[in-house]
Structures are given as structure tokens and as C-alpha cells.
ZAMARGU-4260 file (C-alpha; in steps of 0.2 Angstrom, whole numbers, plus 5000, padded with zeros to 4 digits):
<rodrens>
0) 4933/5009/5131 | 4920/5021/5122 | 4913/5016/5106 | 4918/5032/5098 | 4936/5027/5101
5) 4933/5010/5093 | 4927/5018/5078 | 4942/5030/5078 | 4953/5015/5080 | 4945/5006/5065
10) 4946/5021/5054 | 4965/5023/5058 | 4967/5004/5055 | 4957/5004/5038 | 4967/5020/5033
15) 4983/5010/5036 | 4977/4995/5027 | 4971/5006/5012 | 4987/5015/5010 | 4998/4998/5010
20) 4985/4989/4999 | 4988/4997/4982 | 4990/4992/4965 | 5004/4979/4968 | 4996/4972/4984
25) 4979/4971/4977 | 4983/4964/4960 | 4994/4950/4968 | 5009/4956/4958 | 5018/4963/4974
30) 5013/4948/4985 | 5020/4937/4972 | 5037/4946/4971 | 5039/4947/4989 | 5030/4933/4997
35) 5023/4919/4986 | 5039/4915/4975 | 5047/4909/4991 | 5035/4894/4992 | 5035/4886/5009
40) 5044/4900/5016 | 5030/4912/5012 | 5021/4909/5028 | 5035/4915/5040 | 5038/4930/5029
45) 5020/4935/5032 | 5021/4932/5051 | 5037/4943/5052 | 5029/4956/5041 | 5014/4958/5052
50) 5024/4961/5067 | 5035/4974/5058 | 5019/4982/5051 | 5012/4984/5069 | 5027/4989/5078
55) 5034/5001/5064 | 5016/5008/5060 | 5013/5013/5078 | 5030/5021/5081 | 5029/5031/5065
60) 5012/5038/5070 | 5017/5041/5089 | 5032/5050/5083 | 5023/5061/5071 | 5009/5064/5085
65) 5023/5069/5097 | 5031/5082/5086 | 5016/5087/5077 | 5023/5083/5060 | 5011/5087/5045
70) 5021/5080/5032 | 5034/5066/5030 | 5047/5081/5027 | 5046/5086/5045 | 5046/5068/5051
75) 5062/5063/5041 | 5070/5079/5046 | 5067/5074/5065 | 5072/5055/5063 | 5088/5057/5051
80) 5093/5075/5055 | 5093/5090/5044 | 5106/5085/5031 | 5102/5067/5030 | 5084/5071/5030
85) 5085/5081/5014 | 5092/5065/5004 | 5078/5054/5013 | 5064/5067/5007 | 5072/5067/4990
90) 5071/5047/4990 | 5053/5047/4997 | 5048/5061/4984 | 5055/5050/4969 | 5047/5034/4976
95) 5031/5041/4978 | 5031/5048/4961 | 5035/5032/4953 | 5023/5021/4964 | 5010/5032/4960
100) 5013/5029/4942 | 5013/5011/4945 | 4995/5013/4953 | 4989/5022/4938 | 4996/5009/4927
105) 4988/4995/4938 | 4971/5003/4936 | 4973/5004/4917 | 4979/4986/4916 | 4964/4980/4927
110) 4952/4991/4917 | 4958/4983/4901 | 4960/4965/4907 | 4945/4962/4918 | 4932/4976/4913
115) 4935/4976/4894 | 4939/4994/4893 | 4954/5003/4886 | 4969/5005/4896 | 4971/5024/4894
120) 4952/5027/4899 | 4955/5017/4915 | 4971/5028/4920 | 4963/5045/4915 | 4946/5041/4924
125) 4955/5035/4940 | 4966/5051/4940 | 4951/5062/4939 | 4942/5053/4954 | 4959/5055/4964
130) 4959/5073/4960 | 4942/5075/4967 | 4944/5066/4983 | 4962/5072/4987 | 4957/5090/4986
135) 4945/5088/5000 | 4958/5083/5012 | 4962/5069/5027 | 4944/5067/5032 | 4939/5062/5014
140) 4953/5050/5013 | 4949/5041/5029 | 4930/5040/5024 | 4935/5032/5008 | 4946/5019/5016
145) 4933/5015/5029 | 4921/5011/5016 | 4933/5001/5003 | 4944/4991/5015 | 4930/4980/5023
150) 4924/4977/5006 | 4942/4971/5001 | 4944/4960/5017 | 4927/4952/5013 | 4931/4947/4995
155) 4948/4941/5001 | 4940/4929/5014 | 4928/4923/5001 | 4941/4919/4989 | 4953/4910/5002
160) 4938/4899/5007 | 4933/4895/4990 | 4951/4890/4986 | 4952/4880/5001 | 4936/4870/4998
165) 4940/4868/4980 | 4959/4862/4983 | 4962/4860/5001 | 4982/4859/5004 | 4987/4845/4994
170) 4990/4856/4979 | 5005/4864/4987 | 5016/4851/4983 | 5011/4851/4965 | 5011/4871/4962
175) 5024/4878/4974 | 5036/4888/4964 | 5055/4883/4963 | 5065/4889/4978 | 5072/4906/4979
180) 5086/4911/4990 | 5086/4927/5000 | 5069/4923/5009 | 5075/4929/5026 | 5077/4947/5020
185) 5060/4948/5011 | 5048/4953/5026 | 5061/4967/5030 | 5062/4973/5012 | 5043/4971/5010
190) 5038/4981/5024 | 5052/4994/5022 | 5047/4997/5004 | 5028/5000/5010 | 5032/5010/5025
195) 5043/5022/5016 | 5028/5026/5005 | 5015/5025/5019 | 5024/5039/5028 | 5015/5051/5016
200) 4998/5046/5025 | 5004/5040/5042 | 5012/5055/5047 | 4999/5067/5045 | 4987/5054/5052
205) 4997/5053/5067 | 4997/5072/5071 | 4978/5073/5067 | 4972/5060/5080 | 4973/5068/5098
210) 4973/5051/5108 | 4989/5040/5106 | 4979/5024/5112 | 4969/5026/5095 | 4985/5026/5085
215) 4992/5011/5094 | 4975/5002/5092 | 4973/5007/5074 | 4991/5001/5070 | 4986/4984/5078
220) 4970/4982/5068 | 4980/4987/5053 | 4994/4975/5055 | 4982/4961/5059 | 4971/4965/5044
225) 4985/4966/5032 | 4991/4949/5038 | 4974/4941/5035 | 4975/4948/5017 | 4993/4942/5014
230) 4989/4924/5021 | 4973/4921/5011 | 4980/4930/4995 | 4996/4920/4997 | 4987/4904/4998
235) 4976/4907/4983 | 4992/4912/4972 | 5001/4896/4978 | 4988/4886/4973 | 4985/4894/4956
240) 5004/4898/4954 | 5008/4890/4937 | 4992/4898/4929 | 4994/4916/4935 | 5013/4918/4936
245) 5013/4929/4919 | 4997/4938/4922 | 4997/4956/4924 | 4984/4956/4937 | 4986/4938/4945
250) 4973/4940/4958 | 4960/4944/4946 | 4964/4928/4937 | 4962/4918/4953 | 4943/4923/4955
255) 4939/4916/4938 | 4932/4900/4945 | 4919/4910/4955 | 4910/4916/4940 | 4909/4932/4929
260) 4899/4942/4942 | 4911/4939/4956 | 4926/4942/4945 | 4919/4959/4939 | 4914/4963/4957
265) 4931/4960/4963 | 4939/4969/4949 | 4930/4984/4955 | 4936/4981/4973 | 4954/4980/4966
270) 4952/4996/4958 | 4944/5004/4973 | 4960/4998/4983 | 4971/5005/4970 | 4962/5021/4972
275) 4964/5022/4991 | 4983/5021/4989 | 4983/5033/4974 | 4974/5046/4985 | 4986/5044/5000
280) 5001/5045/4989 | 4995/5061/4980 | 4989/5069/4996 | 5007/5065/5005 | 5016/5072/4989
285) 5005/5088/4988 | 5008/5090/5007 | 5026/5089/5005 | 5028/5100/4990 | 5017/5114/4998
290) 5032/5116/5011 | 5044/5120/4998 | 5046/5139/4992 | 5046/5134/4974 | 5030/5124/4974
295) 5018/5137/4983 | 5004/5134/4971 | 4986/5133/4974 | 4984/5115/4981 | 4972/5109/4967
300) 4985/5115/4954 | 4998/5105/4962 | 4988/5090/4963 | 4984/5091/4945 | 5002/5094/4940
305) 5008/5078/4950 | 4994/5068/4942 | 5000/5073/4925 | 5018/5068/4929 | 5013/5051/4936
310) 5002/5049/4921 | 5018/5049/4910 | 5026/5036/4922 | 5011/5025/4920 | 5015/5022/4901
315) 5029/5010/4905 | 5017/4997/4910 | 5011/4989/4926 | 5021/4972/4928 | 5037/4979/4922
320) 5036/4994/4934 | 5032/4982/4949 | 5045/4970/4943 | 5059/4982/4942 | 5056/4996/4954
325) 5047/4988/4970 | 5062/4976/4975 | 5074/4991/4972 | 5064/5003/4983 | 5063/4989/4996
330) 5082/4989/4998 | 5083/5009/4998 | 5068/5009/5011 | 5077/4998/5023 | 5088/5012/5030
335) 5072/5021/5034 | 5064/5006/5043 | 5080/5004/5053 | 5081/5022/5058 | 5062/5022/5064
340) 5066/5008/5076 | 5082/5016/5083 | 5077/5033/5085 | 5075/5039/5102 | 5065/5054/5109
345) 5074/5071/5106 | 5070/5088/5106 | 5058/5094/5092 | 5066/5111/5089
</rodrens>
């Protein structure tokens, strides 16, 4: 296989990872809600999640590639039909708006908790950077992810190795959370929630890449990369469970033993990962709204308007939004995940 094809696969895989690893994932809040709180069941949850990420991610991008869909609006109409697709598009729009508000809140919380700044400055500064990158299109988004995701993988591996050297596995029996029922549904809800949001990036990505093999390879790289991040982050959270359960940004607390420099650098990496998902969400929202007659505004004005709406949502606070919205969106997104697996090839007209 040509080296240029491998590079394209890596770009697709890193963009996939960067789209999933947003404020909830990178901060540890999302992992704790869907994975870590189930204790010893967290590893099988991760294994099933990785398989679902690979299979569903590949299918989404291949469908988008085949039908030439440039936005999730076209994708949902193909998968669900014209009438049901309208409802699903409305749900996706609402979910993307809310979670983009969560991402902005996460950037503010991290900026205040770990970098000693002000919550509002963190939110506004992040929004301005998102505006600058999103207005430059898909190539800029892929370039940002190709830079940021390897840094995130490297830091997470460092945290996992350090946690293991300091604690081993003996601490599991002391810090494992109290058993929680419903763990068997957790991987499906977790992947359903994330992929219902990732449609905003995976669909235009699938139609932009010419070779389907690149999409399949990128999905495998993305799923495996997410698995590594999940396993190592979950391990660190299990070990430190009692100390970080109430933290706004649990993963930032996990790196405290590594010293102030690493803590500060990791906070920057989390901010960068939040940024990659924000960019993808806003790009997908803008693409969707541009297909509607009532939103035929100049793209940069549309992006600015979306960021202002998400700024209002961010004022409700980060952990509160994650705790209440993410599980709900997981249940609502389960239907989307099911239909993605059930859909058969049909005419695109």
C-alpha cells in the first residue's frame, strides 16, 4: 500500500478520534458516566464500544461516500426516509447545539480550574479560535486533528504508565465504585451518543475521500485509538476514583502527581481536544443550516451566530450539563445507531 494512502488513513483516523474526544471524554466526565462508574464491568464495556466504533464509523463514512452526502441532513434522509429524516435531523441539530455548549463550558472550566484563568475568558477565547479554523473548511479541521490527536495519545499513555508504576492493580479492590446496574446497555448508549454527534464530521469526511479503503482503514485506526484512550483513562480514573468523583475535570486531577509542568501541559492538550470537537460540531452545524432556505447567510456570519447560541448554553456549567444531557442523548441516539446497522443499499434519488 502506498505511503500516501497510509497517511490518508491516519488523517481520517485522527479526525475520527478528534471528533469523539471532546470536552466530556478528554476531561474524564464522559468516561466516568458511561464506563468507570460500572467498576469491574468497565473493561468489557470498552471492548464492545471499540468494536461498535469501528463497524459503525466505517459504515457511516461508506454510506456517505456512496451517496455523495455533504451533510448529515442528506445522510439521515437516506437512512431514515424523508419524513423520519426530518425528525432525526431536528434531534441531531438540537444535540449538536447542546453538546457544543457543553464543549465551551468545558473549556471555561478547564481554563479556570487548571490554568488559573477566568471561566468566561476561556469560553470566549476558545470560541474565537473555533471561528477562525471552522471558516477555513474540512482540510483545516483534518490538519488540526492530525496535530492534536497524537499528543493526546502520548499524554494518555504517559498517565497510564505512571499510574500503573505507582499503583499496580491492587488498588482496584479499594477504589472500585459501588456496583451500578444497567452496564450491558452502556457501550451501546455511549457509542450511539457519540456517533449521533460525529455524523456532522464523518458524513462530509466520507464524501470527501475518494478511496473507500482509506475510510475503512481510518475507521479501524480511529476505533483502536479510542480503545487505547478509553482503557488507559478508565484505569487512571478507577485508581483515583474516590478523589476525583466530584471534580469538574477528573483527568486533570489525575495528572497532579506528575508535577505542575505536566499538569499544565496536559491541561493544554485537553483544551486542544475540546477544540477539535468544537470545530467539527460547528462545521457540521453550519453545513446543515446552509441547506435550509431560511439560513442562506454568509458562512462566517452563520458560524458566529451558532457560537453565540452555544455560549448561552455554556452558562449552565460543565459537569451539570454532562450529567443530565449526555445519558439522555445516548438513549435518543440509540435509534440512529440501530438504523445505521440495518440500512441496506437503496437508490439515492
